[in-house]
C-alpha positions as CSV (number, residue, x, y, z in Angstrom):
1,M,-64.9,11.0,-35.8
2,V,-67.8,11.2,-34.4
3,R,-68.7,14.3,-32.7
4,A,-72.0,14.8,-30.6
5,A,-73.8,17.1,-28.4
6,V,-75.7,16.2,-25.8
7,D,-78.2,17.6,-23.2
8,T,-77.5,17.5,-19.3
9,L,-80.3,14.3,-19.4
10,G,-77.7,12.7,-21.8
11,H,-80.2,13.0,-25.1
12,L,-78.7,13.2,-28.5
13,P,-79.8,16.7,-30.1
14,A,-77.4,16.4,-32.9
15,L,-74.6,14.5,-34.3
16,S,-71.8,14.6,-37.0
17,V,-69.9,12.2,-38.6
18,N,-66.5,13.2,-40.4
19,P,-63.2,11.7,-41.7
20,A,-60.6,11.8,-38.7
21,N,-58.0,14.2,-40.9
22,G,-60.8,16.9,-40.9
23,D,-60.7,20.3,-39.0
24,D,-62.2,20.4,-35.7
25,R,-62.5,24.2,-35.2
26,S,-64.8,24.1,-38.2
27,K,-66.9,20.8,-37.6
28,G,-67.2,22.2,-34.0
29,G,-69.0,25.5,-35.2
30,D,-71.4,23.5,-37.8
31,L,-72.4,21.1,-34.8
32,I,-73.0,24.1,-32.4
33,R,-74.9,25.9,-34.9
34,T,-77.0,22.8,-35.4
35,V,-78.1,22.7,-31.8
36,Q,-78.4,26.4,-31.8
37,E,-81.4,26.3,-34.6
38,G,-82.4,23.2,-32.8
39,A,-82.8,24.9,-29.7
40,G,-83.2,28.6,-29.9
41,E,-82.9,30.7,-26.5
42,R,-82.1,27.3,-24.5
43,V,-78.3,27.4,-25.2
44,V,-76.5,29.5,-22.6
45,K,-74.9,32.2,-25.0
46,L,-71.1,33.3,-24.2
47,P,-71.6,36.6,-23.6
48,E,-74.7,35.3,-20.7
49,A,-72.4,32.7,-19.2
50,R,-70.1,35.4,-18.6
51,H,-71.5,37.3,-15.4
52,G,-69.2,36.2,-12.4
53,F,-68.5,32.5,-11.6
54,A,-71.0,30.1,-12.2
55,L,-70.6,26.0,-11.0
56,L,-71.8,23.9,-13.6
57,P,-73.4,20.3,-12.2
58,R,-73.8,17.9,-14.9
59,R,-70.2,18.6,-16.2
60,R,-69.3,15.3,-17.7
61,V,-72.2,14.1,-19.2
62,T,-70.7,13.8,-22.8
63,E,-68.3,11.5,-21.2
64,R,-71.1,9.4,-19.2
65,T,-73.0,9.3,-22.7
66,F,-70.0,8.0,-24.7
67,G,-69.9,5.5,-22.0
68,W,-73.3,4.3,-22.4
69,A,-72.4,4.2,-26.3
70,T,-69.6,1.5,-26.0
71,R,-72.6,-0.8,-24.7
72,F,-73.2,-1.5,-28.2
73,R,-70.2,-3.3,-30.1
74,C,-70.9,-1.9,-33.2
75,L,-69.8,1.8,-31.9
76,V,-66.7,0.5,-30.3
77,K,-64.7,0.9,-33.6
78,D,-65.9,2.6,-36.9
79,Y,-65.6,-0.1,-38.8
80,E,-68.1,1.4,-41.5
81,R,-67.5,2.5,-45.1
82,L,-70.1,5.4,-45.1
83,P,-70.2,7.7,-42.7
84,E,-74.3,7.5,-42.9
85,T,-73.8,4.5,-41.9
86,L,-71.8,4.9,-38.5
87,A,-74.4,8.2,-38.0
88,G,-77.4,5.6,-38.1
89,L,-75.5,3.2,-35.7
90,H,-75.4,5.6,-33.0
91,I,-79.2,6.9,-33.8
92,V,-80.1,4.0,-33.1
93,A,-78.4,3.3,-29.8
94,F,-79.2,6.7,-28.4
95,V,-82.9,5.8,-29.6
96,C,-82.7,2.1,-27.9
97,L,-80.6,3.8,-24.6
98,M,-83.6,6.7,-24.4
99,L,-86.1,3.8,-24.6
100,K,-84.2,1.6,-21.8
101,N,-84.6,5.3,-19.9
102,A,-88.4,6.0,-20.4
103,A,-89.3,2.3,-19.7
104,P,-89.8,2.8,-16.2
105,I,-91.5,6.0,-16.3
106,A,-93.9,4.8,-18.4
107,G,-94.4,2.1,-16.0
108,A,-95.0,4.0,-13.1
109,G,-97.8,5.9,-14.7
110,S,-100.4,2.7,-14.7
């Protein structure tokens, strides 16, 4: 099972590939700790987020990101035996997506 953490732009700061029979709670916690270590203080912590109602305008970024990933045929089904192979394919797919999004920005500066 692939668990991914994405930022509001759809970039992939953390990825975890584990067997489907694993515990979601412990593996999700590991993924969140990885993101927290990499992002430092930029991640909103729970006590800070509970000060009244706050509208989150970018709610469906994760679903959109997985939709982008399904454009790559090798990611539609998990045929790989090793989780490292599947994680590597996800990294390559997201690098391709990020390069595609960065190409118009790089061309505008010329």
